[in-house]
SELO-406874 format. One record per residue: residue in one letter; chain; x negated, y, z negated of N, C-alpha, C in turn. Coordinates in nm, 4 decimals. Each point is the difference from the previous one (the first is absolute). Example, Ala and Ser with C-alpha at 12.3 -4.5 7.8 and 13.67 -1.06 7.14 Angstrom:
{"A" "A" {-1.3190 -0.5690 -0.7800} {0.0890 0.1190 0.0000} {-0.0900 0.1200 0.0000}}
{"S" "A" {0.0350 0.1050 0.0720} {-0.0820 0.1190 -0.0060} {0.0770 0.1090 -0.0730}}
***
This chain:
{"M" "A" {-6.3237 -2.4079 -4.5539} {-0.0147 -0.1397 0.0402} {0.0502 -0.0904 -0.1128}}
{"N" "A" {0.0783 -0.1017 0.0350} {0.0546 -0.0910 -0.0997} {-0.1069 -0.0914 -0.0556}}
{"Q" "A" {0.0102 -0.0232 -0.1321} {-0.0897 -0.0943 -0.0654} {0.0466 -0.1415 0.0328}}
{"P" "A" {-0.0923 -0.0945 0.0115} {0.0425 -0.1384 0.0209} {0.0765 -0.0503 -0.1226}}
{"A" "A" {0.0828 -0.1013 0.0195} {0.0764 -0.0592 -0.1095} {-0.0962 -0.0555 -0.1056}}
{"V" "A" {0.0502 -0.0082 -0.1219} {-0.0805 -0.0545 -0.1091} {0.0245 -0.1505 -0.0055}}
{"E" "A" {-0.1058 -0.0765 0.0221} {0.0143 -0.1453 0.0045} {0.0169 -0.0571 -0.1413}}
{"P" "A" {0.0507 -0.1224 -0.0101} {0.0305 -0.0592 -0.1308} {-0.1185 -0.0047 -0.0978}}
{"T" "A" {-0.1191 -0.0302 0.0469} {-0.1158 -0.0059 -0.0906} {-0.0308 0.1383 -0.0564}}
{"D" "A" {0.0079 0.1021 0.0837} {-0.0231 0.1359 -0.0487} {0.1098 0.0419 -0.0982}}
{"R" "A" {0.1246 -0.0400 0.0267} {0.1095 0.0291 -0.0930} {-0.0263 -0.0652 -0.1358}}
{"K" "A" {-0.0515 -0.1220 0.0041} {-0.0325 -0.0718 -0.1250} {-0.1083 0.0758 -0.0763}}
{"I" "A" {-0.1024 0.0455 0.0702} {-0.1064 0.0777 -0.0645} {0.0578 0.1278 -0.0594}}
{"L" "A" {0.0851 0.0700 0.0741} {0.0629 0.1223 -0.0507} {0.0827 -0.0291 -0.1245}}
{"S" "A" {0.0750 -0.1087 0.0027} {0.0827 -0.0378 -0.1140} {-0.0859 -0.0283 -0.1231}}
{"L" "A" {-0.1067 -0.0744 0.0185} {-0.0894 -0.0336 -0.1118} {-0.0670 0.1250 -0.0565}}
{"L" "A" {-0.0474 0.0882 0.0871} {-0.0652 0.1225 -0.0470} {0.0985 0.0963 -0.0645}}
{"A" "A" {0.1258 -0.0018 0.0451} {0.1009 0.0858 -0.0615} {0.0254 -0.0433 -0.1437}}
{"R" "A" {-0.0100 -0.1283 -0.0264} {0.0184 -0.0515 -0.1364} {-0.1248 0.0202 -0.0856}}
{"D" "A" {-0.1159 -0.0119 0.0625} {-0.1271 0.0136 -0.0733} {-0.1037 0.0600 0.0934}}
{"G" "A" {-0.0118 0.1322 -0.0046} {-0.0926 0.0713 0.0875} {-0.1463 -0.0295 -0.0275}}
{"R" "A" {-0.0279 -0.0652 -0.1123} {-0.1380 -0.0346 -0.0341} {-0.0342 -0.1453 0.0337}}
{"M" "A" {0.0893 -0.0682 0.0691} {-0.0237 -0.1395 0.0356} {-0.1247 -0.0100 0.0876}}
{"S" "A" {-0.0871 -0.0929 -0.0316} {-0.1258 -0.0133 0.0735} {0.0245 -0.0592 0.1386}}
{"F" "A" {-0.0956 0.0231 0.0895} {0.0080 -0.0579 0.1335} {-0.0011 -0.1529 -0.0084}}
{"T" "A" {-0.0731 -0.0542 -0.0969} {-0.0057 -0.1450 -0.0187} {0.1378 -0.0536 -0.0359}}
{"D" "A" {0.0686 0.0665 -0.0954} {0.1335 -0.0446 -0.0400} {0.1018 0.0201 0.1125}}
{"L" "A" {-0.0134 0.1084 0.0738} {0.0874 0.0216 0.1160} {-0.0208 -0.1113 0.1022}}
{"G" "A" {-0.1261 -0.0394 0.0207} {-0.0312 -0.1079 0.0926} {0.0632 -0.1312 -0.0426}}
{"R" "A" {-0.0081 -0.0306 -0.1290} {0.0613 -0.1226 -0.0511} {0.1513 0.0012 0.0229}}
{"A" "A" {0.0615 0.1141 -0.0241} {0.1463 0.0112 0.0109} {0.0488 -0.0039 0.1450}}
{"T" "A" {-0.0880 0.0369 0.0935} {0.0415 0.0070 0.1411} {-0.0635 -0.1076 0.0871}}
{"G" "A" {-0.0960 -0.0741 -0.0559} {-0.0679 -0.1032 0.0788} {-0.1075 0.0553 0.0918}}
{"L" "A" {-0.0439 0.1238 -0.0258} {-0.1047 0.0623 0.0819} {-0.1324 0.0034 -0.0755}}
{"S" "A" {-0.1084 0.0178 0.0744} {-0.1301 0.0190 -0.0643} {-0.0049 0.1396 -0.0615}}
{"T" "A" {-0.0908 0.0177 -0.0930} {-0.0161 0.1295 -0.0651} {-0.0316 0.1086 0.1021}}
{"S" "A" {-0.0880 -0.0300 0.0949} {-0.0361 0.1021 0.1004} {0.1179 0.0315 0.0921}}
{"A" "A" {0.0801 -0.1003 0.0336} {0.1174 0.0241 0.0847} {0.1015 0.0885 -0.0728}}
{"V" "A" {0.0190 -0.0247 -0.1303} {0.0910 0.0830 -0.0794} {-0.0539 0.1427 -0.0069}}
{"H" "A" {-0.1290 0.0136 -0.0220} {-0.0617 0.1330 -0.0080} {0.0254 0.0777 0.1298}}
{"Q" "A" {-0.0196 -0.0657 0.1139} {0.0231 0.0657 0.1294} {0.1465 0.0391 0.0167}}
{"R" "A" {0.0906 -0.0883 -0.0415} {0.1426 0.0304 0.0128} {0.0398 0.1181 -0.0895}}
{"V" "A" {-0.0487 0.0011 -0.1217} {0.0322 0.1106 -0.0919} {-0.0539 0.1308 0.0565}}
{"K" "A" {-0.1200 -0.0024 0.0525} {-0.0588 0.1198 0.0610} {0.0892 0.0501 0.1153}}
{"R" "A" {0.0463 -0.0937 0.0853} {0.0890 0.0373 0.1099} {0.1329 0.0561 -0.0511}}
{"L" "A" {0.0538 -0.0601 -0.1061} {0.1261 0.0489 -0.0571} {-0.0179 0.1413 -0.0561}}
{"E" "A" {-0.1149 0.0265 -0.0571} {-0.0303 0.1360 -0.0488} {-0.0128 0.0966 0.1178}}
{"Q" "A" {-0.0701 -0.0406 0.1050} {-0.0185 0.0857 0.1173} {0.1323 0.0292 0.0702}}
{"R" "A" {0.0914 -0.0953 -0.0015} {0.1326 0.0189 0.0598} {0.0923 0.0804 -0.0920}}
{"D" "A" {-0.0480 0.0346 -0.1162} {0.0754 0.0770 -0.0993} {0.1167 -0.0801 -0.0578}}
{"L" "A" {-0.0071 -0.1323 0.0096} {0.0992 -0.0844 -0.0663} {-0.0312 -0.0102 -0.1490}}
{"I" "A" {-0.1266 0.0084 -0.0348} {-0.0425 0.0143 -0.1393} {-0.0466 0.1445 -0.0128}}
{"Q" "A" {0.0720 0.0766 -0.0801} {-0.0304 0.1428 -0.0107} {-0.0783 0.0348 -0.1249}}
{"G" "A" {-0.0210 -0.0956 -0.0876} {-0.0772 0.0266 -0.1201} {0.0234 -0.1086 -0.1032}}
{"Y" "A" {-0.0726 0.0093 -0.1070} {0.0085 -0.0944 -0.1105} {0.0167 0.0828 -0.1271}}
{"G" "A" {0.0786 -0.0475 -0.0935} {0.0217 0.0792 -0.1199} {0.0291 -0.0857 -0.1210}}
{"A" "A" {0.0142 0.0676 -0.1123} {0.0299 -0.0652 -0.1266} {0.1417 0.0377 -0.0423}}
{"T" "A" {0.0666 -0.0914 -0.0695} {0.1305 0.0289 -0.0578} {-0.0245 0.0547 -0.1399}}
{"I" "A" {0.0484 0.1196 -0.0242} {-0.0295 0.0715 -0.1242} {0.1162 -0.0110 -0.0979}}
{"N" "A" {-0.0310 -0.0152 -0.1276} {0.1001 0.0056 -0.1057} {0.0135 0.1476 -0.0381}}
{"H" "A" {0.0978 0.0668 0.0575} {0.0140 0.1446 -0.0162} {0.0281 0.0419 -0.1441}}
{"A" "A" {0.0748 -0.0802 -0.0732} {0.0272 0.0332 -0.1406} {-0.1293 0.0026 -0.0806}}
{"E" "A" {-0.0877 -0.0942 0.0269} {-0.1255 -0.0089 -0.0753} {-0.0976 0.1125 0.0320}}
{"I" "A" {0.0149 0.0634 0.1164} {-0.0908 0.1112 0.0315} {0.0656 0.1358 -0.0272}}
{"G" "A" {0.1180 -0.0031 -0.0645} {0.0593 0.1249 -0.0458} {0.1021 0.0653 0.0907}}
{"V" "A" {0.0461 -0.0691 0.1034} {0.1053 0.0554 0.0857} {0.1147 -0.1021 0.0111}}
{"P" "A" {0.0741 -0.0184 -0.1109} {0.1022 -0.1038 -0.0042} {0.1295 0.0326 0.0730}}
{"L" "A" {0.0251 0.1279 0.0287} {0.1263 0.0398 0.0607} {-0.0134 0.0016 0.1516}}
{"A" "A" {0.0822 -0.0820 0.0656} {0.0045 -0.0021 0.1461} {0.1354 0.0549 0.0426}}
{"A" "A" {0.0004 0.0736 0.1101} {0.1253 0.0550 0.0514} {-0.0076 0.0109 0.1509}}
{"F" "A" {0.1179 -0.0044 0.0616} {0.0129 0.0251 0.1424} {0.0627 0.1376 0.0148}}
{"I" "A" {-0.0644 0.0843 0.0769} {0.0519 0.1335 0.0261} {0.0356 0.0070 0.1479}}
{"S" "A" {0.1284 0.0210 0.0271} {0.0456 0.0204 0.1376} {0.0020 0.1498 0.0241}}
{"I" "A" {-0.0563 0.0429 0.1126} {-0.0059 0.1439 0.0261} {0.0673 0.0350 0.1319}}
{"R" "A" {0.0559 0.1187 0.0002} {0.0691 0.0539 0.1166} {-0.0441 0.1449 0.0161}}
{"P" "A" {-0.0361 0.0421 0.1218} {-0.0420 0.1387 0.0182} {0.1157 0.0964 -0.0285}}
{"I" "A" {-0.0319 0.1103 -0.0644} {0.1015 0.1023 -0.0242} {0.0362 0.0684 0.1307}}
{"D" "A" {-0.0985 0.0220 0.0852} {0.0235 0.0625 0.1305} {-0.0435 -0.0971 0.1099}}
{"P" "A" {0.0937 -0.0797 0.0540} {-0.0359 -0.1003 0.1017} {-0.0605 0.0586 0.1269}}
{"S" "A" {0.0117 0.1312 0.0209} {-0.0577 0.0597 0.1209} {-0.1510 0.0207 -0.0125}}
{"Q" "A" {-0.0528 -0.0142 -0.1205} {-0.1440 0.0152 -0.0212} {-0.0737 -0.1257 0.0475}}
{"P" "A" {-0.1310 0.0100 0.0282} {-0.0768 -0.1179 0.0445} {0.0074 -0.1130 -0.1033}}
{"D" "A" {0.0018 -0.1233 0.0495} {0.0042 -0.1174 -0.0878} {-0.1429 -0.0364 -0.0399}}
{"D" "A" {-0.0495 0.0692 -0.1013} {-0.1374 -0.0234 -0.0457} {-0.0053 -0.0329 -0.1491}}
{"C" "A" {0.1082 -0.0567 -0.0528} {0.0068 -0.0309 -0.1430} {-0.1128 -0.0925 -0.0451}}
{"A" "A" {-0.0263 -0.1036 0.0768} {-0.1046 -0.0947 -0.0404} {-0.1337 0.0723 -0.0176}}
{"A" "A" {-0.0340 0.0867 0.0921} {-0.1261 0.0747 -0.0097} {0.0026 0.0969 -0.1176}}
{"R" "A" {0.1144 0.0640 -0.0254} {0.0109 0.0960 -0.1104} {-0.0114 -0.0669 -0.1371}}
{"L" "A" {0.0324 -0.1282 -0.0057} {0.0001 -0.0716 -0.1284} {-0.1233 -0.0867 -0.0215}}
{"E" "A" {-0.0817 -0.0107 0.1014} {-0.1155 -0.0907 -0.0033} {-0.0924 0.0235 -0.1199}}
{"H" "A" {-0.0109 0.1221 -0.0467} {-0.0927 0.0338 -0.1083} {0.0519 -0.0382 -0.1393}}
{"I" "A" {0.1251 -0.0396 -0.0114} {0.0575 -0.0308 -0.1314} {-0.0340 -0.1441 -0.0368}}
{"E" "A" {-0.0844 -0.0144 -0.1001} {-0.0562 -0.1308 -0.0347} {0.1016 -0.0995 -0.0532}}
{"E" "A" {0.1078 0.0465 -0.0588} {0.0990 -0.0923 -0.0568} {0.0801 -0.0738 0.1067}}
{"I" "A" {-0.0078 0.0460 0.1238} {0.0728 -0.0663 0.1087} {-0.0823 -0.1195 0.0482}}
{"E" "A" {0.0552 -0.1183 -0.0231} {-0.0688 -0.1231 0.0401} {0.0286 -0.0339 0.1458}}
{"S" "A" {0.1253 0.0169 0.0427} {0.0393 -0.0322 0.1372} {0.0987 0.1030 0.0508}}
{"C" "A" {-0.0022 0.0209 0.1310} {0.0914 0.0944 0.0649} {0.0483 -0.0645 0.1287}}
{"W" "A" {0.1334 -0.0183 0.0101} {0.0579 -0.0624 0.1182} {0.0951 0.0975 0.0675}}
{"S" "A" {-0.0086 0.0118 0.1311} {0.0996 0.0720 0.0787} {0.1154 -0.0976 0.0189}}
{"V" "A" {0.1237 0.0468 -0.0268} {0.1144 -0.0903 0.0027} {0.1147 0.0575 0.0821}}
{"A" "A" {0.0889 -0.0877 0.0423} {0.1237 0.0410 0.0658} {0.1078 0.0092 -0.1074}}
{"G" "A" {0.0951 0.0884 0.0202} {0.1076 0.0160 -0.0969} {0.0128 0.1454 -0.0400}}
{"E" "A" {0.0634 0.0240 -0.1140} {0.0207 0.1382 -0.0449} {-0.1314 0.0691 -0.0338}}
{"E" "A" {-0.0903 -0.0719 -0.0639} {-0.1289 0.0579 -0.0351} {-0.1004 -0.0247 0.1121}}
{"S" "A" {-0.1064 0.0782 -0.0020} {-0.1037 -0.0117 0.1029} {-0.1159 -0.0891 -0.0430}}
{"Y" "A" {-0.0304 0.0018 -0.1293} {-0.1130 -0.0762 -0.0534} {0.0392 -0.0610 -0.1335}}
{"V" "A" {-0.0657 -0.1103 -0.0331} {0.0090 -0.0580 -0.1329} {-0.1416 -0.0121 -0.0523}}
{"L" "A" {-0.0192 0.0478 -0.1236} {-0.1301 -0.0052 -0.0647} {0.0053 -0.0980 -0.1163}}
{"L" "A" {-0.1048 -0.0774 -0.0185} {-0.0169 -0.0786 -0.1211} {-0.1013 0.0757 -0.0839}}
{"V" "A" {0.0393 0.0370 -0.1211} {-0.0884 0.0772 -0.0866} {-0.0211 -0.0735 -0.1308}}
{"R" "A" {-0.1095 0.0316 -0.0663} {-0.0325 -0.0568 -0.1318} {-0.0388 0.1143 -0.0925}}
{"C" "A" {0.0597 0.0015 -0.1195} {-0.0212 0.1087 -0.0953} {-0.0195 -0.0548 -0.1405}}
{"T" "A" {-0.0438 0.0880 -0.0886} {-0.0234 -0.0369 -0.1394} {0.1263 0.0046 -0.0844}}
{"S" "A" {0.0981 0.0845 0.0388} {0.1178 0.0206 -0.0851} {0.1113 0.0672 0.0794}}
{"P" "A" {0.1215 0.0037 -0.0558} {0.1073 0.0751 0.0658} {-0.0352 0.1484 0.0180}}
{"A" "A" {-0.0685 0.0588 -0.0965} {-0.0406 0.1407 0.0133} {-0.0976 0.0175 0.1153}}
{"A" "A" {-0.0910 -0.0946 0.0172} {-0.0954 0.0067 0.1115} {0.0737 -0.0164 0.1330}}
{"L" "A" {0.1037 -0.0847 0.0030} {0.0801 -0.0165 0.1212} {0.0732 0.1297 0.0321}}
{"E" "A" {0.0535 0.0644 -0.1002} {0.0686 0.1279 0.0216} {-0.0951 0.1034 0.0600}}
{"D" "A" {-0.1218 0.0067 -0.0518} {-0.1016 0.0908 0.0550} {-0.0342 -0.0380 0.1443}}
{"L" "A" {-0.0146 -0.1295 0.0253} {-0.0317 -0.0473 0.1350} {0.1107 0.0382 0.0981}}
{"L" "A" {0.1250 -0.0160 -0.0401} {0.1120 0.0367 0.0872} {-0.0063 0.1472 0.0377}}
{"A" "A" {-0.0321 0.0847 -0.0951} {-0.0118 0.1438 0.0289} {-0.1125 0.0255 0.1000}}
{"R" "A" {-0.1127 -0.0707 -0.0160} {-0.1116 0.0183 0.0927} {0.0334 -0.0513 0.1403}}
{"V" "A" {0.0707 -0.1117 0.0089} {0.0409 -0.0549 0.1305} {0.0935 0.0981 0.0697}}
{"R" "A" {0.0979 0.0501 -0.0736} {0.0963 0.0936 0.0597} {-0.0697 0.1257 0.0510}}
{"A" "A" {-0.0920 0.0518 -0.0791} {-0.0702 0.1230 0.0381} {-0.0950 -0.0225 0.1172}}
{"A" "A" {-0.0726 -0.1105 -0.0020} {-0.1010 -0.0252 0.1040} {0.0628 -0.0253 0.1366}}
{"A" "A" {0.1154 -0.0677 0.0029} {0.0560 -0.0412 0.1283} {0.1308 0.0714 0.0349}}
{"N" "A" {0.0500 0.0880 -0.0884} {0.1259 0.0707 0.0226} {0.1124 -0.0992 0.0303}}
{"V" "A" {0.0216 -0.0919 -0.0964} {0.0963 -0.1080 0.0159} {0.0924 -0.0084 -0.1203}}
{"S" "A" {0.1136 -0.0670 0.0195} {0.0836 -0.0399 -0.1131} {-0.0331 -0.1466 -0.0276}}
{"T" "A" {0.0233 -0.0447 -0.1223} {-0.0388 -0.1356 -0.0389} {0.1167 -0.0752 -0.0634}}
{"R" "A" {-0.0083 -0.1307 0.0085} {0.0889 -0.0919 -0.0715} {-0.0915 -0.1069 -0.0569}}
{"T" "A" {0.0082 -0.0224 -0.1309} {-0.0968 -0.0864 -0.0669} {0.0661 -0.1225 -0.0611}}
{"T" "A" {-0.0644 -0.1149 0.0170} {0.0413 -0.1255 -0.0626} {-0.1174 -0.0482 -0.0837}}
{"I" "A" {0.0215 -0.0145 -0.1307} {-0.1056 -0.0470 -0.0903} {0.0052 -0.1517 -0.0083}}
{"V" "A" {-0.1150 -0.0634 0.0085} {-0.0110 -0.1451 -0.0089} {0.0061 -0.0396 -0.1472}}
{"L" "A" {0.0908 -0.0907 -0.0343} {0.0090 -0.0486 -0.1378} {-0.0887 -0.1223 -0.0209}}
{"T" "A" {0.0122 -0.0969 0.0895} {-0.0790 -0.1230 -0.0093} {-0.0453 -0.0390 0.1396}}
{"T" "A" {-0.1247 -0.0427 0.0132} {-0.0514 -0.0507 0.1271} {-0.0128 -0.1511 -0.0134}}
{"Y" "A" {0.0810 -0.0722 0.0760} {-0.0067 -0.1458 -0.0062} {-0.1087 -0.0540 0.0910}}
{"Y" "A" {-0.0203 0.0637 0.1136} {-0.1125 -0.0326 0.0877} {-0.0207 0.1166 0.0947}}
{"E" "A" {-0.1231 0.0145 0.0450} {-0.0342 0.1007 0.1009} {-0.1255 -0.0451 0.0710}}
{"N" "A" {-0.0246 0.0602 0.1150} {-0.1181 -0.0325 0.0809} {-0.0079 -0.1478 0.0338}}
{"R" "A" {0.1163 -0.0614 0.0222} {-0.0010 -0.1403 0.0407} {-0.0552 -0.0099 0.1409}}
{"P" "A" {-0.0789 -0.1018 0.0262} {-0.0535 -0.0156 0.1356} {0.1084 -0.0450 0.0969}}
{"V" "A" {0.0288 0.0826 0.0988} {0.0953 -0.0336 0.1053} {-0.0766 0.0078 0.1306}}
{"T" "A" {-0.0283 -0.1159 0.0578} {-0.0840 -0.0025 0.1200} {0.0719 -0.0544 0.1217}}
{"G" "A" {0.1292 -0.0277 -0.0124} {0.0718 -0.0543 0.1140} {-0.0275 -0.1471 0.0207}}
{"T" "A" {-0.0644 -0.0640 -0.0974} {-0.0317 -0.1413 0.0086} {0.1017 -0.0778 -0.0807}}
{"V" "A" {0.0600 -0.0979 0.0613} {0.0912 -0.0881 -0.0719} {-0.0804 -0.1209 -0.0432}}
{"E" "A" {-0.0105 -0.0189 -0.1312} {-0.0775 -0.1111 -0.0538} {0.0876 -0.1249 -0.0051}}
{"D" "A" {-0.0627 -0.1159 0.0077} {0.0724 -0.1262 -0.0186} {0.0507 -0.0072 -0.1416}}
{"A" "A" {0.1202 -0.0529 -0.0195} {0.0571 -0.0153 -0.1326} {-0.0611 -0.1183 -0.0732}}
{"S" "A" {-0.0726 -0.0844 0.0688} {-0.0556 -0.1206 -0.0613} {-0.1207 0.0277 -0.0866}}
***
């Protein structure tokens, strides 16, 4: 069954929460012109509709000891085997994100490691666990990430 369209006020709430997931219902109400209880009900509905899937913190990875970020593109060695790479790799803690993609590779992983040697070890574990070949791109500088993209066009004023 199709979900109803997301109305402008709900889009505004999503946009505000994407920028600051800890924003209070009172502040959301001020920003949207709604009462605190009305905002609370709307947020609850957005959560129930799975439009809000969770709340999180932005982590300084270098400060917690995992400064090296890399993208690992993987391709199955034997394409006739079941496509279960995501499940086979789920237990590897260094994998932050796993996307199924179109193109030459089947998946792209975002990983975080302590060093180039740790990345080399991780690559060996990924290859062994999922029976895949890999292509790796190491991140040199991150200018921005996890930007809130909610499909809301804000006024330029």
